[in-house]
C-alpha positions in Angstrom: 0.2 -0.2 0.1 1.3 3.4 -0.8 2.4 5.6 1.9 0.7 9.1 2.6 3.4 11.1 1.2 3.2 9.2 -2.0 -0.5 9.5 -2.5 -0.2 13.2 -2.0 2.7 13.3 -4.7 0.7 11.5 -7.2 -2.3 13.7 -6.5 -0.1 16.6 -6.8 1.1 15.3 -10.2 -2.4 14.6 -11.4 -3.6 18.2 -10.7 -0.6 19.7 -12.7 -1.7 17.2 -15.6 -5.2 18.8 -15.5 -3.7 22.5 -15.3 -1.2 21.9 -17.9 -1.6 24.3 -20.8 0.3 23.9 -24.3 2.9 26.2 -25.0 1.7 29.2 -27.5 2.3 32.2 -29.3 -0.1 35.1 -30.2 -0.4 35.8 -33.8 -1.0 39.4 -34.6 -3.1 39.3 -37.7 -4.7 42.3 -39.1 -8.4 42.1 -40.0 -8.0 42.5 -43.8 -5.3 39.6 -43.5 -7.9 37.4 -41.6 -10.7 38.1 -44.0 -8.4 37.5 -47.1 -7.5 34.1 -45.4 -11.1 33.0 -45.0 -12.0 34.3 -48.7 -9.2 32.6 -50.4 -10.0 29.3 -48.6 -13.7 29.8 -49.9 -12.7 30.3 -53.3 -10.0 27.7 -53.2 -12.5 25.1 -52.2 -14.9 26.4 -55.1 -12.1 26.0 -57.5 -11.4 22.5 -56.0 -15.3 21.7 -56.8 -15.1 23.5 -60.4 -11.8 21.3 -61.3 -13.7 18.1 -60.2 -17.0 19.0 -62.2 -14.7 19.2 -65.3 -12.9 16.1 -65.0 -16.6 14.4 -64.5 -18.3 16.4 -67.0 -19.4 13.4 -69.0 -21.7 12.9 -65.9 -23.7 16.2 -66.5 -26.3 17.1 -68.8 -27.3 20.4 -70.3 -30.9 20.5 -70.9 -30.3 23.7 -73.0 -27.9 22.6 -75.7 -26.7 19.4 -74.8 -23.3 20.8 -74.5 -20.9 20.8 -71.4 -18.2 23.9 -71.7 -16.0 24.9 -69.2 -18.4 28.2 -68.4 -21.3 25.8 -68.1 -18.9 23.7 -65.4 -18.1 27.2 -63.6 -22.0 27.9 -63.8 -22.8 24.7 -62.4 -20.7 24.8 -59.4 -21.6 27.9 -58.4 -25.4 27.2 -58.1 -24.5 23.9 -56.6 -22.4 25.5 -54.0 -25.0 28.4 -53.5 -27.8 25.7 -53.4 -29.9 27.6 -56.0 -30.4 24.5 -58.4 -32.1 26.0 -61.3 -32.3 22.3 -63.1 -31.0 23.4 -66.6 -27.7 21.6 -65.7 -28.0 18.3 -63.8 -25.7 15.4 -62.8 -27.5 12.1 -64.6 -24.7 9.4 -64.2 -24.3 7.5 -60.6 -20.8 8.8 -60.4 -21.8 12.4 -60.8 -24.5 12.0 -58.0 -22.1 10.6 -55.7 -19.7 13.3 -56.2 -22.4 15.6 -55.5 -23.2 13.8 -52.2 -19.8 12.9 -51.0 -17.8 16.0 -52.2 -19.8 18.8 -53.1 -22.3 18.8 -49.9 -19.4 19.1 -47.4 -17.6 21.9 -49.6 -20.9 23.7 -49.6 -21.6 23.4 -46.0 -17.8 24.6 -45.2 -18.0 27.6 -47.7 -21.3 28.4 -46.0 -19.8 28.3 -42.6 -16.9 30.3 -43.7 -19.0 33.3 -45.1 -21.4 33.1 -42.1 -18.7 33.6 -40.1 -16.9 36.0 -41.7 -19.9 38.0 -41.6 -20.3 37.7 -38.1 -17.0 38.4 -37.2 -16.5 41.4 -39.3 -20.1 42.7 -39.2 -22.5 41.4 -36.6 -20.3 40.7 -33.9 -18.3 44.2 -34.1 -21.8 46.1 -34.4 -23.0 44.2 -31.3 -19.8 44.5 -29.5 -19.7 48.4 -30.5 -23.4 48.7 -29.0 -22.5 47.2 -25.9 -19.5 49.4 -25.4 -21.7 52.6 -25.9 -24.1 51.2 -23.1 -21.3 50.4 -20.6 -19.8 53.9 -21.4 -23.0 55.7 -20.7 -23.0 54.1 -17.3 -19.4 54.9 -16.5 -19.2 57.5 -13.7 -17.7 57.6 -10.4 -16.3 54.2 -11.2 -13.0 52.5 -10.3 -10.6 52.1 -13.2 -8.0 49.3 -12.3 -4.7 49.1 -14.6 -3.4 45.9 -14.6 -4.7 42.4 -13.5 -1.7 41.1 -11.8 -1.4 39.7 -8.2 -2.1 42.9 -6.6 -4.7 44.3 -8.6 -6.4 41.1 -8.7 -6.7 41.2 -5.0 -7.8 44.7 -4.8 -10.7 44.2 -7.2 -12.1 41.3 -5.0 -11.7 43.4 -1.8 -13.2 46.5 -3.7 -16.1 44.0 -4.3 -16.4 42.8 -0.8 -16.3 46.4 0.8 -19.4 46.9 -1.5 -18.8 48.3 -4.8 -21.0 47.4 -7.6 -18.6 45.0 -9.9 -20.3 47.0 -12.7 -18.8 50.0 -11.8 -15.3 48.6 -11.7 -13.5 48.5 -15.1 -10.1 46.4 -15.7 -7.9 47.1 -18.7 -4.9 44.7 -19.2 -3.5 43.0 -22.7 -3.6 39.7 -21.3 -7.2 37.8 -22.5 -6.4 35.1 -19.5 -6.2 37.3 -17.0 -9.2 39.3 -17.9 -11.2 36.1 -18.1 -10.2 35.9 -14.5 -11.6 39.3 -14.0 -14.9 38.6 -16.0 -15.8 35.9 -13.4 -16.3 38.7 -10.8 -18.5 40.5 -12.8 -16.6 43.5 -13.7 -16.4 45.4 -17.1 -13.2 44.5 -18.7 -11.3 45.7 -21.8 -8.0 44.0 -23.5 -5.7 47.2 -24.6 -2.5 49.3 -23.7 -3.6 51.2 -20.6 -0.7 53.6 -21.7 -2.6 55.0 -24.6 -4.8 58.1 -24.3 -7.5 56.3 -26.5 -7.9 53.3 -24.2 -8.1 55.6 -21.1 -10.8 58.2 -23.0 -12.8 54.7 -24.1 -13.2 54.2 -20.3 -14.2 57.6 -19.5 -11.3 58.2 -17.3 -12.0 61.8 -16.4 -15.4 60.4 -15.0 -13.7 57.8 -12.6 -13.8 57.7 -8.6 -10.5 56.9 -8.4 -7.4 54.7 -10.5 -5.4 51.7 -9.3 -2.4 51.0 -11.0 -0.2 47.8 -11.0 1.4 46.8 -14.3 3.9 44.3 -12.9 7.1 46.9 -14.0 7.5 50.1 -12.3 8.3 52.0 -15.5 5.3 50.9 -17.0 3.1 52.0 -14.0 4.4 55.3 -14.0 4.0 55.5 -17.7 0.3 54.7 -16.6 0.3 57.4 -14.1 1.6 60.1 -16.3 -1.3 59.2 -18.8 -4.1 59.3 -16.4 -2.8 62.5 -14.8 -2.6 63.9 -18.2 -6.4 62.9 -19.2 -7.8 63.3 -15.7 -6.0 65.9 -13.5 -8.2 65.4 -10.2 -8.7 61.9 -9.9 -7.1 60.1 -7.1 -4.5 57.6 -8.3 -3.0 54.8 -6.6 0.0 53.1 -7.8 2.1 49.9 -6.7 5.6 50.5 -7.2 8.6 47.9 -6.0 11.8 49.7 -6.0 12.2 52.4 -3.5 13.8 54.9 -5.9 10.8 54.9 -8.1 8.5 56.0 -5.3 9.3 59.8 -5.6 9.0 59.7 -9.4 5.6 57.8 -9.3 4.5 61.0 -7.0 6.0 63.4 -9.3 4.1 61.5 -12.2 0.8 62.4 -10.2 0.3 59.4 -7.8 -2.0 60.4 -5.0 -1.0 57.1 -3.2 2.5 55.0 -3.6 2.4 51.5 -2.4 5.6 49.4 -1.9 4.7 45.9 -1.1 8.3 45.1 -0.6 8.7 47.7 2.4 5.4 46.9 3.6 6.3 43.3 3.7 9.5 44.3 5.6 7.7 46.3 8.4 5.2 43.3 9.0 8.4 41.2 9.4 10.0 43.7 11.8 7.1 44.3 13.6 6.5 40.5 14.2 9.5 40.6 15.9 8.5 42.5 19.0 4.8 41.5 19.0 3.5 38.2 17.5 0.1 39.3 16.9 1.0 42.7 15.0 1.3 41.5 11.5 -2.2 39.4 12.0 -3.8 42.7 13.3 -2.6 44.8 10.5 -4.2 42.5 8.2 -7.1 42.3 9.8 -7.2 46.2 9.4 -6.6 45.8 5.6 -9.2 43.4 4.9 -13.1 43.9 4.9 -13.2 40.6 6.0 -11.7 41.0 9.3 -13.3 42.0 12.7 -12.3 45.6 12.4 -11.4 47.8 9.4 -9.8 51.0 8.6 -12.1 53.7 7.2 -11.3 57.0 5.7 -14.3 59.7 5.6 -15.1 63.1 5.9 -16.4 64.2 9.2 -20.3 64.6 9.3 -22.0 68.1 10.1 -23.2 66.7 13.7 -19.2 65.9 14.6 -18.0 69.3 14.0 -16.9 70.9 17.5 -16.6 67.2 18.8 -13.4 65.4 20.0 -11.9 62.4 17.5 -12.7 60.3 20.4 -16.5 61.0 20.3 -17.2 60.0 16.8 -20.8 59.2 15.5 -20.1 56.0 14.1 -18.7 54.7 17.6 -15.2 54.1 16.1 -11.8 54.7 17.4 -10.4 58.1 15.8 -6.8 57.9 14.7 -5.6 60.7 12.6 -7.4 63.7 11.0 -6.0 65.1 7.5 -6.8 69.1 7.7 -5.6 71.4 4.8 -3.2 68.6 3.7 -1.7 68.3 7.2 -2.0 64.8 9.1 -2.8 65.4 12.8 -2.3 62.7 15.4 -5.4 61.6 17.9 -2.9 62.9 20.6 -2.4 66.2 19.4 -4.8 69.2 20.6 -6.2 70.1 17.3 -8.1 66.6 17.2 -10.0 67.6 20.2 -12.0 69.9 18.0 -13.2 68.4 14.7 -13.8 71.4 12.0 -16.0 70.9 8.7 -13.8 69.5 5.8 -11.6 67.4 8.2 -11.2 63.8 7.0 -10.9 61.4 9.7 -9.2 57.9 9.7 -10.8 55.5 12.2 -11.0 51.8 13.3 -14.5 50.5 13.1 -15.8 47.1 13.5 -16.9 45.2 10.4 -20.1 43.7 11.5 -22.8 46.1 12.8 -21.1 49.3 11.4 -23.3 52.1 11.4 -23.5 55.0 8.7 -22.8 58.6 9.9 
């Protein structure tokens, strides 16, 4: 009987076999090139049938002049392929009828599928996609635009949905169809395109967005995306992920409001865990909506003005106030009197949270 490690190894190999994907390379073919290949294939099949009919012309009869010329063969082939069938030329021998049944009929079906498929891809499908895109664009306002759907943004999209944002108000842009397929499962809008180009961001109405999340996997690409977004949407908040310390300043200069360095954040968690075994656990609890508590940033309500940060209507624990671009800690005297326009950062329980 196989040992437990052996059984686990067998199961793992079976799982990897199920997940195996063949090596492939994207083929970039222009629209007219694709159409030309389809048309060439269709006419090639028609030419093959013309040749077969010409070689077996003795099995055909022309009810008009009893003569089968090459033009008659071409004519008969076309009306056979298109299933018109006027009856002026017809197969009369057993071999000719067998050819019509075994060879011409499959060719007729193949040509029909080629033309119908081309009509769908180049007319019906594109018209339908343009119509759907126009309907989606009409509804895009105060939405979240996610540029790049790697590990970081994949997690952030799921967290946004958990926090109550309607997936229809989230737009994911990524050049990878495979990553977009994963995003589509969440019900969000997706677009396979280059997010560093103006026309891409204009198509998702970037200037009307609530915020933009950028994580391209490469710092240079992420910073270029930030520059493009800031050019088109001067007032939209941008959060970007960079992995090199010296790129943080560049990202802020490009226009990012929030620059997140996952490497640095991981280092802080590791260092904090040395002096406290539960610090990393609590920070993860704060960051996720699935934890017992969460960090919330909001503008103070009118009823809270004049109160202390320790006396918030939400019942949360106030930590910091942002006033005129300055961060004020809960221990500082200015936090004892909240003012209109103050932005407060507080910790609130995830369950039973009350609206202010």
